[in-house]
C-alpha positions in Angstrom: 120.7 62.8 68.0 122.0 66.5 68.9 125.8 67.2 69.5 127.4 67.1 72.3 128.4 70.7 71.8 124.8 72.3 71.3 123.0 74.0 73.7 121.5 73.0 77.2 118.0 74.3 77.8 120.1 76.4 80.7 122.2 77.9 77.9 125.1 76.0 79.5 127.2 73.6 76.8 128.8 70.7 78.2 128.9 66.8 77.3 125.6 65.8 79.0 122.6 66.7 76.1 122.1 62.7 75.2 121.0 62.6 78.5 118.6 65.6 78.6 115.9 64.1 76.7 116.0 61.4 79.9 115.9 64.0 83.0 112.9 65.2 84.9 112.9 68.4 83.2 112.5 67.8 79.9 109.8 64.7 80.5 107.9 67.2 82.5 108.1 70.8 80.9 108.0 72.8 77.6 110.2 75.2 77.1 108.6 78.8 76.3 111.2 81.4 76.8 113.9 82.4 78.6 112.6 85.5 81.0 115.7 86.7 83.5 119.4 85.9 83.8 121.1 86.7 87.5 124.2 85.5 89.2 123.4 82.1 89.9 121.7 81.2 86.9 119.1 81.7 84.0 115.3 81.7 84.7 112.9 80.2 81.9 109.0 80.4 81.7 108.1 77.0 81.0 104.7 75.2 80.5 104.1 71.7 82.7 103.1 69.0 79.9 100.1 67.4 81.8 98.9 70.5 84.1 99.1 72.8 81.3 99.7 75.3 84.1 102.8 77.9 83.6 105.8 78.2 85.4 109.3 79.9 86.2 112.2 77.6 86.6 115.9 78.4 87.7 118.4 76.2 86.1 121.8 76.8 87.7 125.1 75.0 87.3 127.0 74.5 90.4 130.3 73.8 88.5 132.9 74.4 91.0 131.7 77.4 92.5 130.9 76.2 96.4 130.0 80.0 97.2 127.2 80.2 94.4 126.3 76.8 95.8 125.7 78.1 99.2 123.7 80.8 98.3 121.4 78.9 95.5 120.5 76.0 98.3 119.9 78.9 100.7 117.3 80.2 98.5 115.9 77.3 98.1 115.4 76.7 101.9 113.8 80.0 102.4 111.6 79.9 99.5 110.4 76.3 100.8 110.0 77.7 104.2 107.9 80.4 103.7 104.4 79.9 102.2 102.8 83.3 101.9 101.3 85.3 99.3 103.9 88.0 99.8 106.7 85.8 98.6 107.4 84.3 94.9 105.4 80.8 95.7 108.0 77.3 95.4 106.8 74.2 94.1 109.7 71.8 93.5 113.5 71.0 93.2 115.5 68.7 92.1 119.3 67.9 90.7 119.9 67.3 87.1 122.2 66.3 84.7 125.9 67.4 84.8 125.4 69.3 88.2 122.8 71.6 87.1 119.9 72.2 90.6 116.4 73.2 88.9 114.1 74.7 91.3 110.5 75.5 89.9 108.6 78.5 91.2 105.3 80.5 90.4 105.7 82.4 87.4 105.4 86.3 87.5 104.9 88.0 84.2 106.6 91.4 85.1 109.3 92.6 87.8 108.9 96.6 89.2 110.9 97.2 87.1 109.4 96.8 84.1 105.9 98.6 85.5 107.8 101.6 86.4 109.5 101.9 83.0 106.0 102.3 81.5 104.0 104.2 84.7 104.6 107.6 83.7 103.6 106.8 79.8 100.6 105.0 81.2 99.6 108.1 83.3 100.3 110.8 80.6 103.5 112.0 81.5 106.5 112.9 79.3 109.3 112.9 81.7 110.3 111.8 85.3 110.7 115.5 85.8 107.1 116.3 85.4 104.5 116.1 88.6 102.4 113.0 89.0 98.2 113.5 88.6 96.6 112.2 91.6 95.4 109.2 89.9 99.3 107.9 89.3 100.2 109.2 93.2 97.4 107.0 94.6 98.4 103.8 92.7 102.5 104.5 93.2 101.3 104.4 97.0 99.4 101.2 96.5 102.8 100.0 95.2 104.7 101.1 97.4 102.6 100.2 100.4 102.4 96.3 98.9 106.3 96.2 99.2 106.0 97.6 102.4 103.7 94.8 103.8 105.7 92.1 101.9 109.1 92.9 103.9 107.1 93.5 106.9 106.1 90.2 106.8 109.9 89.1 106.4 110.9 90.8 109.3 108.2 89.7 111.7 108.8 85.9 110.9 110.4 84.2 113.9 113.2 84.1 113.3 113.4 87.5 111.4 114.9 87.2 107.7 116.6 90.2 106.2 116.3 89.7 102.7 119.4 91.8 102.1 119.3 92.0 98.0 115.6 94.2 97.3 116.1 95.6 94.1 113.7 96.3 91.4 114.4 93.1 89.5 113.5 91.3 92.7 110.2 92.6 93.4 107.9 90.2 91.4 104.1 91.1 89.9 101.9 88.6 89.9 98.4 88.9 88.0 96.8 86.1 90.7 94.8 87.9 93.4 93.0 85.2 94.7 94.8 85.0 98.1 95.8 82.3 99.5 93.3 79.8 101.4 93.1 81.4 105.0 92.2 84.6 102.8 93.8 86.6 104.7 95.7 88.2 101.6 93.5 88.3 99.2 94.7 90.9 96.7 98.7 91.0 97.0 100.0 91.7 93.4 103.6 92.2 94.6 105.9 89.3 95.9 109.6 89.3 96.7 111.2 87.0 95.0 115.4 86.1 94.6 116.4 85.0 98.1 120.1 83.8 97.7 121.4 86.6 100.0 118.3 86.1 102.8 119.3 85.4 105.9 117.8 84.9 109.5 118.5 87.4 112.3 117.6 86.9 116.2 118.5 89.9 117.7 119.6 88.4 120.7 122.5 86.6 119.1 123.2 88.8 116.2 123.2 92.3 117.8 126.2 91.5 119.8 129.6 92.2 118.2 130.8 88.7 118.5 128.0 87.3 116.4 127.6 89.2 113.4 126.3 88.5 109.8 128.7 87.8 107.1 129.2 90.1 104.2 129.1 88.0 101.0 126.0 89.5 99.9 125.8 91.0 96.5 127.0 94.7 95.9 124.2 96.8 94.4 122.9 100.3 94.0 120.1 99.2 96.8 122.3 98.2 99.2 122.6 99.6 103.0 126.0 101.1 103.3 126.3 99.2 106.9 125.9 95.4 104.7 129.5 96.0 104.0 130.7 95.4 107.5 129.7 92.8 109.6 127.5 94.7 112.3 124.1 95.3 110.9 120.2 94.4 111.2 116.9 94.3 109.3 117.3 98.1 109.5 119.1 97.6 106.2 116.6 96.5 104.0 114.8 99.6 104.9 117.7 101.4 103.5 116.9 99.3 100.5 113.1 100.2 100.4 113.8 103.7 100.1 115.7 103.7 97.2 113.1 101.6 95.3 110.3 104.3 96.6 112.0 106.9 95.4 112.0 105.3 91.8 108.4 104.6 92.3 107.6 108.0 93.2 110.3 109.5 90.8 111.9 111.6 93.4 115.7 112.5 94.5 116.5 111.8 98.1 119.5 114.2 98.0 119.3 116.1 101.4 120.3 119.1 98.8 117.1 118.7 96.4 114.0 120.8 96.8 110.8 119.5 95.2 110.7 121.8 92.5 108.5 119.6 90.3 105.7 120.1 93.1 104.9 124.1 93.0 103.3 125.4 96.3 100.2 125.3 94.8 100.0 121.7 93.2 97.0 119.3 94.6 100.3 116.8 95.6 102.8 119.1 97.2 102.2 118.4 101.1 101.6 114.5 100.1 105.3 114.3 98.2 107.3 116.8 100.6 106.0 114.3 103.6 106.8 111.5 101.4 110.2 112.4 100.8 110.8 113.4 104.0 110.0 109.8 105.0 112.0 108.5 102.3 114.9 110.1 103.6 114.3 109.4 107.1 114.6 105.9 106.0 117.9 105.9 104.7 119.6 107.3 108.1 123.0 106.9 108.2 125.6 105.9 110.6 122.7 105.5 113.3 121.0 102.8 111.3 118.3 102.0 114.3 116.7 105.7 113.5 115.0 104.1 110.4 111.3 103.4 110.7 109.9 99.7 110.8 107.8 99.1 107.5 104.6 98.7 109.8 105.1 102.6 110.7 105.8 103.8 107.1 102.9 102.2 105.9 100.6 103.2 108.5 101.9 107.0 107.6 101.0 106.6 104.0 97.9 105.2 104.5 97.2 107.7 106.6 98.5 110.5 104.8 97.1 109.1 101.1 93.5 109.7 102.4 91.7 113.3 103.6 89.9 113.9 106.6 86.8 113.8 104.0 87.4 110.5 102.3 87.5 109.1 105.7 84.2 111.0 107.4 82.9 109.4 104.0 83.4 105.8 104.9 82.4 105.9 108.4 79.6 107.6 107.5 78.8 104.7 105.4 79.5 101.9 108.3 77.1 104.1 110.0 74.2 104.4 107.5 74.5 100.4 106.3 74.1 99.2 110.3 70.6 100.9 111.1 69.2 99.7 107.7 68.4 95.7 108.0 66.1 95.8 105.1 66.1 94.0 101.7 66.1 97.3 100.6 69.8 98.1 101.1 73.0 95.4 100.7 73.0 93.7 103.8 75.6 94.9 106.2 77.2 91.8 108.3 80.3 93.7 110.2 83.0 96.3 110.3 86.5 96.1 111.9 90.0 98.6 112.2 93.1 96.5 111.4 96.4 98.8 110.4 94.5 101.6 110.0 92.6 100.0 107.4 88.5 99.8 108.1 87.1 96.3 107.0 83.2 96.4 106.0 81.8 93.1 105.8 78.8 92.9 103.3 76.7 91.0 101.4 78.2 90.0 97.7 75.9 91.1 95.0 77.3 89.7 91.7 75.8 92.3 89.4 75.0 96.4 89.2 72.8 97.7 87.0 75.4 99.4 85.1 76.3 96.1 83.9 72.8 94.8 83.6 72.1 98.0 81.3 74.9 97.1 79.2 73.8 93.5 78.8 70.1 94.3 78.3 69.6 95.5 74.6 72.1 92.2 73.5 69.6 89.9 75.1 66.6 91.1 73.8 68.3 91.3 70.3 68.7 95.1 69.3 71.3 97.4 69.5 72.1 99.7 72.0 71.1 102.7 70.4 67.8 101.8 69.2 64.5 102.1 70.9 62.8 98.8 73.2 60.8 97.1 70.7 59.7 93.8 72.8 56.8 93.7 75.2 59.2 91.3 77.4 62.0 93.6 77.5 59.4 96.9 78.5 57.7 94.8 81.3 61.2 93.7 82.8 62.3 97.4 82.7 59.5 98.4 84.0 60.1 95.5 87.1 63.5 97.0 87.6 62.3 100.3 88.3 59.7 99.3 90.1 61.8 97.8 92.3 64.2 100.5 92.4 61.2 103.3 93.3 60.4 100.9 96.5 63.8 100.8 97.6 64.3 104.8 97.5 61.2 105.2 99.2 62.0 103.3 102.0 64.9 105.8 102.4 62.5 108.7 102.1 60.1 107.0 104.9 62.6 105.8 107.3 62.7 107.8 110.5 64.9 110.1 110.4 64.3 110.4 106.6 67.6 109.2 104.6 69.0 111.1 101.6 70.6 109.3 99.6 72.6 111.8 97.3 74.7 109.4 94.9 72.3 107.3 93.1 73.7 106.0 89.8 73.5 102.7 88.1 77.0 101.8 89.7 75.6 101.7 93.4 72.6 99.7 92.4 73.4 96.4 92.9 71.3 93.2 91.4 71.2 90.0 94.0 70.6 86.7 91.9 69.7 85.2 95.4 65.9 84.5 94.7 65.5 83.5 98.4 65.6 87.1 99.4 62.5 87.8 96.9 64.2 91.3 96.3 66.7 91.9 93.3 67.6 95.7 93.6 69.3 96.7 96.2 71.1 100.0 97.0 74.3 100.9 98.3 77.6 103.1 98.5 76.1 105.5 101.6 79.0 107.8 102.0 77.4 110.6 100.4 73.7 109.6 102.4 72.8 111.9 105.1 69.7 112.3 107.5 66.8 114.7 106.5 65.5 116.3 109.6 62.2 116.8 108.5 60.9 118.2 111.6 63.8 121.6 111.7 63.2 124.7 110.6 62.9 125.2 107.0 66.6 127.0 106.0 68.3 124.2 108.2 66.5 121.7 106.5 67.2 122.3 103.2 70.8 124.2 103.5 73.2 121.2 102.5 76.7 120.8 101.0 77.4 120.2 97.2 78.4 116.4 96.5 77.2 113.9 94.2 78.0 112.5 90.3 77.6 114.6 87.5 74.7 113.3 85.5 72.5 111.8 87.8 72.9 114.4 91.1 70.3 117.1 90.9 71.4 120.6 89.7 70.4 122.2 93.2 72.7 119.4 94.6 75.6 120.2 92.8 75.5 123.8 93.2 75.4 123.4 97.0 71.7 125.3 97.5 69.4 124.3 99.7 67.5 121.1 98.6 65.7 118.2 100.5 64.9 114.2 99.5 63.1 115.3 96.0 67.2 115.6 94.9 66.8 111.8 94.7 63.9 111.8 92.4 66.2 113.8 90.0 68.5 111.0 90.5 65.9 108.2 89.8 64.8 110.2 86.3 67.8 110.2 84.9 68.0 106.4 85.9 64.9 106.0 84.3 66.1 107.7 80.8 68.9 105.3 80.4 66.7 102.1 82.1 63.7 102.8 79.3 66.2 104.1 76.4 64.7 107.7 76.4 66.3 111.0 75.6 64.8 113.8 77.5 67.4 116.4 76.1 67.1 116.1 72.4 
């Protein structure tokens, strides 16, 4: 038996180790590693001995500190009440030996702090002073959008919840993107944790001077200045979000700061300037109510992120899909606009021609660069190409005629539902256009430069006059890949 002075798994010593093996924690969980420590306890990554799932368990020693006890019980209360993909999932709580409280939660492998530590390097920036490229800016917008959505969820609850401790360490990253049972939030990577300082806010009660909130909140660099007083509301969280947003986008929010990192000719200059002003407005003080709501910031960022050209491309795809009810095209069911997001409901096709071409040589026992040497593979390739030709023929014989303009393996889907009697389906009609064959010659062939290099016809990429035969050029490039030909050599 271990001595009484050895360490408890919580990291706290005391005369209790002779009882550890008999408690619920030791009986049911295998300790894997310590992953964090805060003011009220230590968090461990553990594995359940029976279901083999990995969880996070926070172990808290109350001792004689009644204040910390109230904060932790407050966190348990809020986690137990909030069942949402926006918040780290709560499973169980129990008292252990020697005044220890155990809180079993969902395990999230990263925090926003660890993600931001690597983000710049992943996208090839050597220092925060360097401007972002378009890909990093887009990813940063997605991170900030999801975070705003999480806090918006708290602020729209009844009663409303103010988090009061939004920091990089308390924003967690989940790799489980399966969504909840109702599929209302199927792709949420960001989750909020640490609700020890969270408080319910009723504007009909707490906005009055004689019914104010307490000020016993953990002081941190993200805390709004009014929280040190007793009269504040949910807009204090907006202040914290502004500071977190500044770190996500590597911006200084000092009003004297100029965006010298993004010169006027930089592609993101206007976007970053607009974002900078928005983040500054989220820090409005002392007139705190002038800060925008999370919903307002989300809509503005989403709208600003996508160009008018991108919006028109998506709307055009919906229009094209809704007109085509055929086995040759991925089936369209519905579309709707919600909070400035456009949702398009379509058939699910488990594979694209890209993934099929990658697996085909392996299935028929040859190396990818080797020529087809099997009659069966050649026959299958002919069948795939025949179906693809019929799909495009359908577009070209429609009235009005449709030019796809972006035919490539990624946009050719494989439907494994044998009831449809058709395996190949076309998708992604964002660049598709109607071709009026009765129009004048000049108008008919005058088009814009679109398409994907390697598949688009040269006349399309150069913006010269072209017609539906440009799709036939794309089919030639796809056929090369399908049969392993190389007409360039």
